[in-house]
N, C-alpha and C positions, 0 to 999 in steps of 0.2 A: 432510480430504482432503490427501493427503500427495504428493508429488513426488520420486521417487528422485533422487538426485544421483550423480556430478557432472552437469552438463548441458553440452551442446554447444547453444550459443544461435544460432539460426537468424536470420539477418536479412535474406536472400532479396537481391532487387533495391533495397532502400530507398533513396531519394534525399533524404528528409525527416529530419531527426534527431530531431523530436518522434514521428515513427511507431515508432520503435524504443525508444521509454520503458519499456517492460517489460524488454529486454534490458540498457538502460543502467541501471535501478535495480539489477540484478544486479551489473553491473560494478562500480558505484560503491560497494555496500555490502558485497556478500560475492562478491567476484571468486574466491574460493578455490572455491565452488562450481560454477565453469564451467572446462572444459578449453580453451576458446576460442570464436571466434565463427566461424560458416560464412557465406560471403558469394557469392552469384551473380553473374555478369558484369554489369556495369553498376550494381552497387552503390557508392554515393559516400558513402556515412556508416560510422561504425565506434563502437562502444562503447570503444575503446581497449584492449581486451584482445586478444592474439595471435591472428590469423587461423588458423584450422584447417579443413581439409576434412574431410570424413565420415570417412574412411579412417584419417586421422590421429586425429580425434577419437575413433573406436572404440579404436585402439591405445592411447590416453591414458585409457582407462578410462570414456569416457562412458557413461552410463545411461538418459538421458532427452533427445530432442531438443526444445528448448523454442523454440516460436514465439516469436519476441521483438517482437511488434507490439502496436500500440494503433491500429489504422487505423479511418478513418470507415468506420461501418458495423459494424465488427467481423467482417467477411467473411474466408475464406481464398481467396487468389487462386489459380486454376486453374495458374498457372506454377510453384506452390510443389508441386503434387502430386507429379511424379515425384521430387522431393527427400525429400518425405515417404515416399513408398513405398521409396525407397533407404534410408532410415534405418530403417525396419521391417525391411526385408529384411538390414540388418546388424546385426540384434538390438536396437535402441533400442526405448524406448518414445516415445511422442509426447505431449508435453503443449502445451496452448494457453489464453492466457487472451481469446481472441476470441468474440464473441457465437455465431458460427456453430459447430456442433459439427462434431468432425472426422468424427463416424460418419455425418454426413449426407452425405457423400461416398462413394457404394458402394463404390468401388475400394479407398479406406482402410480402410472398415469391413471389408471381406472380406479384406484383407491380413493385418490386424491380428488378426483372429479365426482365419485358418489358422495363422499365425505364433505364435499365445500371446502376442501383445504387447498391453501396455494403452495406450488412447487416454484421454487425461485432459484434461477440458475445467473448468478451475477455476472458470469464470464458472457451470457449472452443478451445483451441491453435489447429492453423492447421497445423502448422509446424511439422516435425518429429524431433526427438532427439535421439542422440547415449547413449549407458550407459556411465557413469561416468568413467573416466580413473585415476585420481588423480595424473596427470603429472603435476610438478610444472609450475605454468605460470608466466609471467613477469607482472609488474606492481603489485599495493598495494590493499587490499580489506579490507573493515571493514563490518561486518555483525551484526546487531541488533538482539537480542536474548530475550527471556522473561521468567519471573515467570511463566506466564498464556498467554493464548490468549487475543486479545483487550486490550491489556496495553500501547498502544503507540509506538509500533515499528516503524511503517510508520512515523508517525509525527517526531519521534527522528531521523530517517534517513534523513528526510527532512531538520530538523534544522540544522543537521550536515554538509550536502552538502551545505545548505547557508551560514552558518558559514566559512566553508572552501574556499567556493567562494570569500567571501569577503575579506578574507586573501589572495587571490591570487593563492590557489593551484588549479591544475587541477585535477578537481575532475567531478563526474556522478555520478546520482542516479540511481541504477537499479531495477526497479520496479517488484515484484513478486506476486503483488495480484492486482484484479481489480481497486480498487482506486487509486493505485499508478501508474496503466498503464495509465489512464487517465489525470493523473498530469505529467507524463514524456512523455505522447505522443506514448510509446511502454514497451514493456516489456513480461514478461510470467507468466501466472496466473499458478503457479507452483504448488497450491494445485488440480489442475484437470489435472495434467501430471502422466500418468501410472507411478506407483510406481517404476519399473525398470530402468526409465528414468530421475528421479528428479535429480540427482545429475549432469547428463550428460547434462540436460537442463540449470542447474545455470552455469555449465561450458561454454555452449555456449553464455548465456546472458552476462558472464563477461571474455570475451577472454583474451589473452596476450594484453600486452599495454605497454606503456612506464614506465620506471622504476620509474618515479616521478608522473605517473597518480594514483589516488585513485577511485575506484570503491566503492559507499556506496551501499550496497546490504540489501534492505529490507527484515527483516525476518517475519517468519510465525509461528504461533501456539507455543508450548513450549515442551522441551523435557519431562515435567512431566505431560503434559495431555494427558489422555488416548485415547482421540479422535485423537490428531493431532500431535503426537511425531513422527509419521513416517515421514510426510512432514517436520517437523523441522530437523530432522536427515539428510535427503537427502540434504537439502538446506543447512547445515553446511559442510557437506563433499564436496560438490560441489563448495561452495563458496571459499573454502581453505582460510579462513579469516586470516590475519595478526593480526587483531585486532577485539575484541568482546565489544559490549557496552550491557550491561544488563538493560532492560527495567522492570519495576514493578508499578503496580496500588496501592496506599496507601489505606489501610483499605479495602480491598478484603479479605474474610473471607474463600473463598474454590475457588478451579478451577471453571472456569466459565462454567456452565450447568452441573456440576457434582459434587452435595453438598457431595457426600461421599468422595471427595478425598481434603484434606487439601493443601492449598498453601505451596510450598516449600519456604524455608529462600532464601534472596539474595545469600547469601555465599553458599548454596548448589547449587544454579543456576549456578553461576560463575563456580565453582569447576566442575559440570557435562559437562557443555557446553566446558569449554577449554579442558576435558578429550576427548570429541568426536571430537573437531576442531583438534587436536593434530594428528589425524590419517593423515590428508593430509596437514597439515602445524604444524610440531612440535615446531616451534618457534612463535604461536600464543599468544596472551597477552590479559588481560581484561583491558581497558582504563578507564572505569567509570561506573556508573550508572544513568539511566535516569528515575526519578520517576514522575509518574502521579498524582499531588496533588490537581486534580481540585475540589476534594470534601472537602477539607479544606481550613480554612481561611490563609492569608499570613503569620501570626506568628506560626502557626503549621506546614505549609508547610514547612519553614525555618527550623524549631527545628527539624522535620525529617529527613531533608537532611543532616544537620549538624550531626544528629546522626549516619545515615548510614556512612557517610564520615569518622567519627571516628572510627567506628566498622571495616570498610573494608580498610581504607587508601587509598582510591581511591577518585576521584569526584565523587559527588552524587549530581544532579540537577534535577529541573523540568526544561525542554528543554523550555517549553513556558514561565513560569514565570521567569526563571534564566539565560537561554541562556545556550549553551553548550560550549562557550569559554575554560572553565576549562577542558573539555575531548580533545577538539582539541589541545591545549598545548602540549598533552602527545603523538600525532603523530608524 
């Protein structure tokens, strides 16, 4: 699934910074893909990139209006419909990472069909996939895994890709979630693939390559999460990783959304992921731990990373605070 760039990031009348997570990811990692953000009256948040109206965005060369939201329920707000129609009428495709499909709203579907514009729902893959085969593939692969969901697997993967590019590696980021797809411009929303085909979809996403090439595969969920362990396992088998990087959020007390399930230790997470990854790559190793310390001050963040590093005998860093050079050195 590919989305044509550059984007005009639509953040509507959002008032919660977390609700524009998708647009924020593009702004943080690939701002060059966006001509600006389009805000409705009453919007109180921003991605930090220049504000740009529809007509100005078209003049700047925007090709796709991206709904930059990850709202509760994944629905399209009726207040956005007039602006979506305006974008279609001004020659833009429209792309969304929400659960509700764009063409489920008749007037949007009719307008896009009449104008020959594309409606792209990245949470609903259109391509078909084979089942996974586990056949050894050429090239190298790194997969981010986690103690829980929403611990920074995408940001860690992107930080590793950026660091490796700066050091001259032949490397590509492989997106497996809606935010990552808009950052990479393509990918597969792996949590929306039918279960039998998850590993096969990842094999297709990261096929044979040159021996020196690295695919940095974005992880999803956690093997310890009762809701998302299934997608995590299929992704691990399909990625056939040579290297794992474990991601963890400091001071989280339980699995997200399921308070009756305590968080596993980082050591437990390393061990169980290596065990399952060894099915399709017996030589897999863990190269380090990425810790989200955004809730800690600089002193406490450094002390926590040093503590884990001593306990685990491997690099432990906050990718945004400390960089990932220590992990990349082991690749």
